[in-house]
N, C-alpha and C positions, 0 to 999 in steps of 0.2 A: 613673380606670381602671375603676371600676365601670360608669360610663356607657358606655364603649367596649366593655367585655367583655360587657355584659349583652345585647347585640343588635347590630343593624346597621340602617342606614337609607339610603335612596337619594333623591336629589332628582328630583322630576318636573319636567317642563317647564311646569307650570301656574304662572302668576303669582299671588302671594299677594294682590295688590291687590284690594280689594273683597270679600275672603273673610273669613269668621269665623276667628279664629286657631286655635281648637280644631279646627274642621272641616278647615282647610287642613293643620294638622299631621298629622291622621289620614290625609290623602291621600298623604303622602310617607313615612309611618312603616311600616316592616316589622319585626314584632316579633322575628324570629330571623334569624341569619345564614344559615340554610339556605335561606331564600326568595331569596337572591341567587344561588343555585346551581341548576343544572339539576335539577328535581324528579324526573326519570326516571333519574338516574345514582346510582351508589353511589360512595363516596369512602373512600380510605385516608388517615388523618391521621398526619402526622409533626409534632412540635411541639418547639420549644426549651423548656427548663424554665420560663421565665417565662410561657409560654402553656399549660402543662400543664393548669391548671384549666379553661381554655376548651375544650381538646381533650376533656376528660372530659365537660363539659357537652354538647358537640355529640353525642358518642356516646350519652349518656344520653337526649338529646332524641329520637333516632331510631336505635336500634341496627341496624335493617335497612339504613340508608343510610350510616352513619358507623362506621368501625372505627378506633380509635386504637391505634397501635403505639408502645410505650415505646422511647425511644432512650437509649443510654448516652453521655453527653457527658463523657468522661473526658479526662485529660491524662497525657502521659508525664512522666518526671522532669524533662526539660528544658523543660517548659511547652508543648510542641507538642500538637496535638489527637490524642486517641485516641478516635474516635467509632465506635460500633456502632449502625447504624440499624436500628430495628425493622421487622418485616414481611417480612424476607428469609429468615429461618431459623426453624424447619427447613423451612418451605414458603414459596416466594417468592410473596407475595400482592401485591407491588408491580408486577411485570411485567404490562403490559397494562391497568393500572388507572388511574383518575382520582385524582390525589394532591393533597391539601391540605397545604401546609406553613405552619404557624402560626409566624411569625417575631417576633423582638424585637430591634431594632437599637439597644439602649440604650447600647452602647459598642463600640469598635472590635474588642476581643477576641471578643465575642459575634458581631459581624457576620462576621468572618473564618471562625469556626467554622461558621456557617450557610451561607456561600458554598461551603465544602467539601462540605457535604451537598447543596446545590442542584446543584452540578456533577455529583455522583454520581447523583442522581435523574434528571437529564436524560439520562444514559447508561444508564439501567436499563430501557429499552424500555417506558416508561410511555405511556399514552394521552394524558394531559394533566397539567399542573401548575398549580395555583392557589396563589399565594403571598399569604397574608393578612398584610399589614404594617400594623398598626393605626396606627402613627406613622412617617411618613417623616422620617428624622432630619435631613436637610440642607435648608436653605431656599434661596431664590433668591439667587444669589451676588452680586448687586449691592446687597444690603441694607446691608452694613456697609462694609468697605474693599475688597472684591473689585472689580476693574475700574478702581480708581483708580491703580494702579501695577502694573508687571510683577512677576511672581513670586508673587502671591497665588494659591493653589490654589482653583479652582472645584469644591468638593467635591460639589455636587449633580450636576455634569456627570460627574465621575469615578465616582460611585456608580451613576449611570444606565448608564455604559458597562460596569460589571461585570455588571449585569443584562442589558444588550443583547447581550453577547458570551458568554452561556451557551451550552453545546452545544444545538443545535436539536433540539427534540422532534418537530416536525412543525408543529403550530400553535404560535403564540407562547405563552410562559409568561405567565400572567395575574397582574399585580401589583395586588391590591386594597388600596388605602390610603385613610385617612380624613382629611378636612380638610387636604389637602396645603397647605403654606404659600403657594405661589403656583401658580395653575392651569396656567401655562405650563410648569412643570417636568415635566408629563406628556410633553411633546414631546421631552424629552431622551432618553426611552426609544424604542428602535427595534429592528428586526431580530428577535432571539430573544425579546424581552420587551416587552409593552405594558401600560399602566396602565388600570384602570377606577377612577374617582374616586367616593367615597362620603362621606357626612357624618353626624356624630353630633348635629347641631344639634337635630333633633326630640326626641332624648333629653333634651337640656338644657332645651328648652321644656317638656317634660312634667314634669321635675323642678321647674322654677320655678313651674309652675301648681299643684303640690301642696305649696307652702309659703306662708307668710304674712309672713315677715320682710323679704325682699329686695323693694324697690319702685322700683328705678332701674337703667336700663341704662347702663353706662359702656363706651365703646370706647377702647382704649389709644392709637389713632392714627386718622388719617383713612382709612388703608388698610383697617383692620378695620371702620370704619364703613361704607365703601362696599361691602364684601363681605358683611357680616352684618346691617346695619341693616334691610334690606328683609325679612329672614327673621324678625326678632324683633318688629318693630313691629306686624304684624297680630295677633300673639298677645297683645301687651301694649300696646294703643293708649292707655291712660291713664297709662302710666309715663313719667316724664321721661327724657330722653336726654342724656347727657353725652359730649362728644367731647374727648379729650385730644390733645396734640401732644408728640412726642418729638424732642428736638434732641440729636444725637450729636456729641461732641467727639472727633475722631479722635486728637488728640494725647494726651489723658488717658484715652481710652477710657471716658469717663463719659457718662451720659445724663441730661438734665434734662427734666422733665415739667411742662407747663402745661395748664390747662383752657382749651380754645379756645371751647367752646360748652356751655351748660347750667349748672345750679347744683346741685352735689352736696352742699352743706352740709346736715347733718341727715338725709340720706337713707341708706338701706341699699343699697349699690351692688353689682352683680356686674360685674366687669371682663371684657370679651370682647376677645380678641386672636386673631390667626391664628398665633401661636407659643406653645409651651408655656412657654418661659422669658420670660414677660411681665414 
């Protein structure tokens, strides 16, 4: 969480091959999230409680550009949402402004509460809405049992539809997300919302370069190796690489892991995967 909250990074189109690891990481590293936004605009920030600390840091970094408005995320006695969004009273500072909504979809209850606010903001005559969703919670639906038989819900598709059918602001709602599980998931979004993809890999590379214990790269499966190996090897050309293989048993819902390539014995490994629940 510290890596993701501490800043933001975007991938350039430059190939890392033949480049010094440190130099290459510097070319794709942007130290603050504000550099991903239009430098000539000011922004009103709305945040879910889990992202309140990030909202405050953004405002402190440049008070002339960012204004954070505290929102009350309450509940009625029956458990339904009682939300009072900041920035509307006593003076409406949201109308005609560029809004950043810092989201956290860590469970379904939090997700529904934030969709209530998103729908309201889309109808508040704003100039634009940028949703910063540091972690997109649903993966590609063919990874486990989806698609193997009828009746399994493709949740990454249904979540994308909730975004895509938001009330239209004018220009699409921008969904900024980091290291999405599968890149093709971005194309589930259409219409009222479109995604821009970002990565925190340069932050991890910087953290690994500033320590001395870890000395081996381990990828949880071949998919993670294909996606991230080319990003890490230029920065750590002398580190051994281990690639594991996962075999899923659909009947017992268990996963067995084997080492397909490399020798991890005696090494201090960092495991890299494209999902949080690795």
